C-alpha positions in Angstrom: 39.1 7.1 -40.0 35.8 6.6 -42.2 36.0 4.3 -45.1 34.8 6.7 -47.8 35.4 4.5 -50.7 33.2 1.6 -49.2 30.4 4.3 -48.2 30.8 5.7 -52.0 30.2 2.3 -53.6 27.3 1.5 -51.1 25.3 4.5 -52.2 26.4 4.5 -55.7 25.4 1.0 -56.2 22.1 1.8 -54.4 21.3 4.6 -56.7 22.0 2.6 -59.6 19.8 -0.2 -58.4 17.1 2.5 -57.4 17.1 3.8 -61.0 16.4 0.8 -62.3 13.6 0.1 -60.2 12.0 3.6 -60.9 12.4 2.6 -64.8 10.3 -0.4 -64.1 7.7 1.4 -61.9 8.8 0.3 -58.4 9.3 3.7 -56.8 8.5 2.6 -53.3 11.4 -0.3 -53.7 13.7 2.1 -54.8 12.8 4.6 -52.0 13.4 1.9 -49.3 16.8 0.7 -51.3 18.2 4.2 -51.0 16.9 4.7 -47.3 18.9 1.2 -46.4 21.8 2.3 -48.1 21.9 5.9 -46.4 21.6 4.0 -43.3 24.3 1.8 -43.8 26.6 4.5 -44.9 25.9 6.5 -41.9 26.3 3.4 -39.6 29.8 3.2 -41.4 30.7 6.7 -40.6 29.4 6.7 -37.2 31.4 3.6 -36.0 34.3 4.7 -37.7 34.1 8.2 -35.6 33.3 6.3 -32.4 36.6 4.3 -32.9 38.8 7.5 -33.7 37.5 9.0 -30.5 38.4 5.9 -28.5 42.0 6.2 -29.7 
């Protein structure tokens, strides 16, 4: 089963950090941070689904 709390925490932490970066004028860094967090959350979901299918 996907670990939704972990995915949520990853995305919320990235959103919070991205807001800070945007506030300091680092919009490119914010975009990169959000893209990486989204990839990490997607990977967690996909791996969990793959494991579920093996069962």
